[in-house]
N, C-alpha and C positions, 0 to 999 in steps of 0.2 A: 504493500500500500504506500502511496505517495506520502512522504514525511509531512508535507504541508497539510494534506488531507487528514492525517492522524491528529495533528495539532488542532485542527478545526473541530474535529469530532470530540476531542478531549475537552476543549474549551466550551463547546456547546453543552456537553454533559455537566460540566461544572456550573454553567449558567442555569441549567434546569434544576440542579441540586440546590443552588442558591435560591432560586425562585420558590421551590417547594419548601425550603427551610423558612423563607419569609412568610409564606402562606400559613405554615404550621404555627409559626410564632404568633402571627396575627390572630389565628383561630384560637390559640391558647389564651392570648390576652383577652379576647372577646368572651371566652368561657369564664375567665377569672372575674371579669367585670360583671357578667350576669350573676355569678355566684355571690359576689360581694353585695350586689344590689338586692338579691333575694334575701340575704341575711339581714341587710339593713331594713328592708321592707317588713320582714318578720318581726324584728326587734321593735320597730315603730308601731306595728299592729299590737304587739303585746303591751307596750307602754300605754297606748291609747285605751286598751281594755282596762288596765289598772286605773287610769285617770278617770274613766267613765264610772268605775266602781266608787272612786273617791268622791266624785260629784254626788252620786246617789246617797252615799253615807252622810255627806255634809248636809244635804237637804233633810234627811231623816233626823239627824242630831240637832238641826236648826229648827226643829218644830214644823217641818214641811215647807218652810219658806224657800222660794227659788230666787229671792231678791238679795243679791250680794250686799246691798246697802244695809240690810237688816240682819242677814245671816253672815256673820263675820268669818266663820269657818269656811263657808262656801266661797267667800271673796278670796280667801287665801288659796283655796284649791284652784279656783279659776285663774289666779295669777300664776300658779305653778303650771297649769295647763298651757297658758300662753308662752311661758318660758320654754316649755317642751314642744313648742311649735304646733300645738293643736289649734286648728282654725276656729275662730270665734263662731263661725256658722255651725260647726260641729258641736261646740259647747252649747249654743242656743237650742239646737235640735234635741240634745239630751235633756236640757231643762224643760223644754216644751213638752217632750214625751212624758216626763215625770209629772208635770203639772196637769197634763191631759188625761192621765191614767184614772180610770173609774174607781179603782181600789187604792186606798191609802198605802203608801210604801211603809213597810215595817222592817225593823231590825231585830233579829233574834239570835241567841246563841244556842247551838246544838252540839251536845257532847256525843262523841262516837268512840268506840273501841276500834282503833286502827289496826293495820297489819302488824304482826310481831307483838301484839298486845300493848302497843302504845296507846295513850289517851290523847285524842285530839278534840279541840273545840272549834267549831266552824261558826264564823260570824256571817249570817245570811242577811242580805238586804234585798227585799223583794216586795212587789205589789201583789203577789199571789203566793203566799207561803206554802199553802197546801200543795199547789202544783209543783213548786220548787222541791218540796220534800219527796214527792213521788219520783221526780226525775233523779233526785239525789240517791234514793234507795236503790235504783237500778245501777248506779255507779258504784255504790258501796259493796254490792254483791260481787262485782267484777274485781274489786281490789281487796277482797277478803276483810271487809270492815262491816260494822253494824252499829246502829244507834245504841248508846249506852244509857242505862237506867240510873247510874250514880249521879250524885250532885257535883256541880263544878267545884264547889268549895272543898270537896274531898281531895282534889288533886291540884288546885290552883289557889293562889292568893288573888282574889278577884276584887278589884276596886275601880272606882272612877277616878281619873286623874285630870286635873285642870292646871295648866301652866299659864302663869300671868307674868307680866313685867313687874319688877320689884317696885313697890310703892310705899313711901313713908318708911317706917322701921319694921323689923321683923316682929317686934313685940305688938305693934298695932295690928299687923297682919294676923298674928295669933288670935287676937281678940275678935277680929273679923271672921276668922275661920270658925271659932266657937259659935258666933252669932248666926252664921249661915248654916251650921250643922255639919261642917267638915270633920273628918276623923282626925286628920293630922295635917301639918304643913311643914315644909322644909325650904330652906334657901339654897338655890343651886347657882353655880357660876359657870358660864360658858363664854369663851372668847372675851373675858374680862367684863362681861355683862351679867348682871344679877337678875334672877327670876325667882318666883315663888311657885312651889309645886304643892297644890292642895290635893289631899286624898279624901275621898268620900264614898258613901254607899253608891254603887253603880246605878241603882234605881233612882237616885236623886241627882244624877249628873247634870241633866239639863236644868233642873230647878236651881241648883247651887251655882251653876255657871251664870245664869241670869241674875241671881242675887249679887254675885261678885261684879257683874257688869254695872248693876245699879249702884254699887259702892265705888264706881269709877276705876275698877281694875281693867287693864288692857289684856284681853284674853289672847294668848298665843295658840293654845291648843286645848281641846277637851276631848277625852277619849276613854275607852275602857282599857284596863290593863290586866292581863292574866299572867302571873308569874308562877311556874310550877313549884309546888312545895318540895318535890324531890324529882331528880332526873334519872331516867333509866339509860344505861349504856347498851348500845347495840353494836354488832360487828359491822364492818364496812359493807358487807353484802346485804345485811338486813337494813342498814341505813339507806342503801340505794333503793331497796324495795319500798321503804316508806317515802322517800323523796319522789319516786315515780308515781306513787299513789297520790301524793299531795299535788303534783303537777297536773294529774288528771282531774282532781277536784277543782283546782283553780280554773280549769277551762269552763266550768259552770259560771256563767256571768254573774249570778247572784251571790257567789261566795266572795266576801270582802277580805276576810282574814282567816288564817289557820294558826291556832296556837297548839303546842304539843308539850309533852313532858319528857322530851328526848334530850340527851346530852349531845349537842352538835359540835363539840370541840374537836372531835376527830373526823369531821367531814372534810 
């Protein structure tokens, strides 16, 4: 074969290899972009689901008010939603749906015996609790869990917690705590800022929050707090079973929080 012809064929093959390599690299880059975008979209979707739950919870704990000028917790949640790039139109649609519901949205705690005999408490926010429980029961069967008949106080220290900006002196705040019916109060410091943490009967959370507002306390947060009285240790394998079960439960839109009595330090 002519030497010049051999060089031409060799160079042409190199060119084809180079072009194929470029196409493969481009295809790989496109697949990576698609994969990253899919992960970003999924994370955004999960975030918006959690924010929607927070909005519903804030409305319930704010006495059913969808007006952020009246419902301060709702105002804080909406501000958080905006910072998380949730469109205002989406926020308004959620609020309008809550306001237009025929049934009043309720918040309940349901204790269940989870997989590996752990105890979990589900915070449910729903405008149809009976329907939610029916749907929940079908999920519980699949994750080897069931509704527990025990009382929450048998496994958890269950209290209402109200965080306020520090006002006047701690001694004065103690007197106010007694007058509104709080169980305890402590001063907490975070980022060099002082706050008061009022503890109360969870059934009186909304009432005492409103009383503190009337005493000109600036409310930072008001929520239920469940701290396990004792924690059970599970193997890594069993922890993964429980984690998968909780992830499945969280897919139910009405489940706001999941508390458990598991030691998560070895997760």
